[in-house]
N, C-alpha and C positions, 0 to 999 in steps of 0.2 A: 572150122579149124580146130584141131583137138591136139593135145600135148600128152606125150606118155608119162607115166609115173617114172621118176628117177631115183636111184639109190642115193643114200647119204654118202657113201663112199665116192660116187661118180660126181656128186655135188661138190665135195671137197676137193676132188682132184681138179675140177674145173676152176675152182677158185685159186687153186696154186697157179694155174696157168694165167689167170687174170693178173695175178701178183708179179709176173715176169716182166722185165723191163720192155716198154714199148713207147717209144716217142709219140707215136700217133694215137695211142690209147685215150678213149674219152674219159673225162672225169666222172666219177660216180655221184649221184645225187648224195649231198653231204647232210641234208637234214632228215632226221629220223623221229617219228612220233609214235609213241607206244600207248596204246589203250588197253587198260586192263578189263577183266570180266566181272561178273557180279559176285558179290559177297567177299571180294578181295580189294586191294588197293594198288596203288602204283609201286610199292615198294618191292613188290614181287619181280618187278623188271630189273632189279639192281644187278644181276649176274649178266643180262644183255647189254645193260647201259655200260658196265665196266669193259666188256669185250668191244663193243663198238666205239666206245671213246677212246680206247688205247689205238684204235686203227684210224682215228681222226675224224670220226662222225660227230655231228652235233645232234645230241639224243635229248630229247624232252619226254617227260611222262605226263600224261592227262590224269587227273585225279577227279574221277565223277563222283557226283554226290548220290547218285542211283535213287533219286526222288522221282524222277520221270525219265521216259525215254527222250522226250524233248530237252530236258535239262542235261542229260547226258551228251546228247549231240551238240548242244550248245557249248558245253565244256570242251569237247574235242575242238570245235572251230576256232574257240577263243585261242587255244594253243597254236593251231594252225595260222591264225591271223598273225601271232608273233614271230613265226619263221622268217628268215632273210631271203628266202628263194624256195625252190620246188622240195617237196618232202615226200617220203616213203611212209605211208600211214599203216601202222601195224596193229591188229586186233586180236586179243585172246577171248574165246568164249563168246559170252553176250558182247564183248567189245567187237566181234565181227560184224554183229547188226549195226552198231554205232559207226564203224568206219565206212560201212557201205552207204549209210545215210549221209554222213559228214564228208564222205570222200568226193562228193561232186565239187567241193571246195577248189577254187583255182589253183592253189598251191598243191594240191595232192597230185603227184606224178605216177604213183604206183601203190598197190595194196599187198599186204602179207597177212594171210589168216592163220592163226596159230591155234589149232584144235578150236576152230571157231565156227559159229553160225555165219551164213550168207545168204539171207532171203532175197527174194525179188520184191518189187513194188507190189503192194497190196498183200504181202505175206507177213506172217509173224513167226518167230522162232518157237514160240509155245506150241502153236498148232502143228508145225513141222516136225518137233520133237516127238509129239504124240503118234505121228505116223510112223517114226522110226524110233522106237522108244529105247532109252539108256537103261543101264542098271539102276541109276538113280530114280528114273521114271517108274521102274519096277519095285522099288523098295518104299514099302507103305510107310508113311510118317516121317520120311527123311527130311522133307523140307517143312519147316515151321513157318507159322504166320502170326504175327503180333495183332494185338486187338485192333490197331490203326493201319492194318494192311501191308506191313513190311515183312518179307520174307528172309529166312536165313537156313544155313544147313546144320541140321542137329550137330552139335559139337562133337558128340560121341561117335558120330558117323563120317565126319569131315575127313579125318586122316584116311580112313579106310576107301571112301569114295573119291575124294578130291586129290589127295596127295600121297598114295601109298608108296611112292618111290621117293619120297622126301624124308630126311631124318625125323625120328618120331618127335623129338622136342620142338622142331620147326613147324611140323604140321599141326601139332597140338596149339602152338602159339597162333598160327594162322586161323584154327578153328574158334579161338577165343577173342580173336580180333576182327572179326567178320564186319564188313559194311553191310548193314541191312539193305535190301533192294526193295523198292516199291513193287508189289505184286504185279501192277500194269505194266512195268517195263518189259515183260516177257510176252505180252500179248498186243502190243502197239504194232500195227501194220506199217510197213516202210512206205514212204512216199518217193524214195529215190533208190536207185540201184547203181552205184559207182562202178561195180565190176563189169557193167555193160560198156563202158568208155574207158576205163582205166586198166592197164595191165596189172595182172594179180598172179599171186603165188600161194601156195598153201603147205601146211603141215598137218598131217594126221597123227594123233596120238594113238599108237596101236592098242594100249589098254586103257583107253578113255572110258570111264564110267559115268561121267556127267554128260557127255555128248556121244551118242552112238558113233563109232568110227565109220560105219557106213554111210551115215548122214553127212559127215565131213567129206568123204569121198564124193557123194553126190553133189554137194555144194561146189566142190573145186571143178569137179568134170563140167558141171553146167556153166561155170564162169570161164572155161577154157583156161584154167590156171594150173599150170606144172606143179606137181606137189610131190612130196616125199612122205613115207610112212616110217615114223621112229617106233620100231617094234618094242613093245614092253613099256613104252612110256605112258604115263598117267596123264589126267587133264592138267597136271601142273608141269607139263612137259617144258615150258619156258624156264623153270626153275631147276628141274633135274636134268635136262639135257641142253644148257645154255649154248655151247658151242655150236651144236647142230642148229639150233634155231637162229643164232646170230649169223651163221654162214648163209641161211637162206635170204634173211634181211639184207645182207650185204650183196649176194647175188642179184637181187631186185634192184638195189641202188646202182649197181654197176650196169645191169642191162638197160635200165631205164636211161642211165646216163649215155649209153651208146646210142640209144633210140633217138635222143636229143641232139646228138652230134650232127 
């Protein structure tokens, strides 16, 4: 079973159709859990949180310690345990690996990948990234490592590589407020792949320099996940194009609600 790539315009049109009055329409999944990627924290989800909250969704953010892959998966499952019903689990970047491992949780009804990794069991995002290298991977010295094995993106390069479509001041603040990630989080093989059993959706950031957009496409096609490409968007697509990202999350919540009807 395969899904075609859909345009952002077509997606928004479909959402308007969903909004039309219909007494028999199924209720969407109301719980949304957002999982950030490496080197950043949950505050970057604020634009998505605000859009979805105004529409009546119950939105929670996971704050990962980034001390180990197991710790980050446990943090996501902890927030899932707190949900009062089924949830859509959303992951950005490294957060895609987290939601794929944590997504086998019984409260997870669907997955959304936002410029994210989506490995299979036994795979890790570091090895997959080497096979389809990004601009970051080709930029010597961009990733720094502390004496005790924690990584961060060179603050001078962060705005250019991670967030070129954000306001300069915002990108520079994020560069200086990074959450350092243990080196091993990127090379820990997955032991579960929720995309094999949970419906999934994806977003490709067309100008992503942290993850190669072709790798994002590969992931989503393999997972049979319908996806859109937001042309020109950076890795910070969830902050620079929040309306389009929120629309995909809402679509997933409504579609899964229909499935459960």
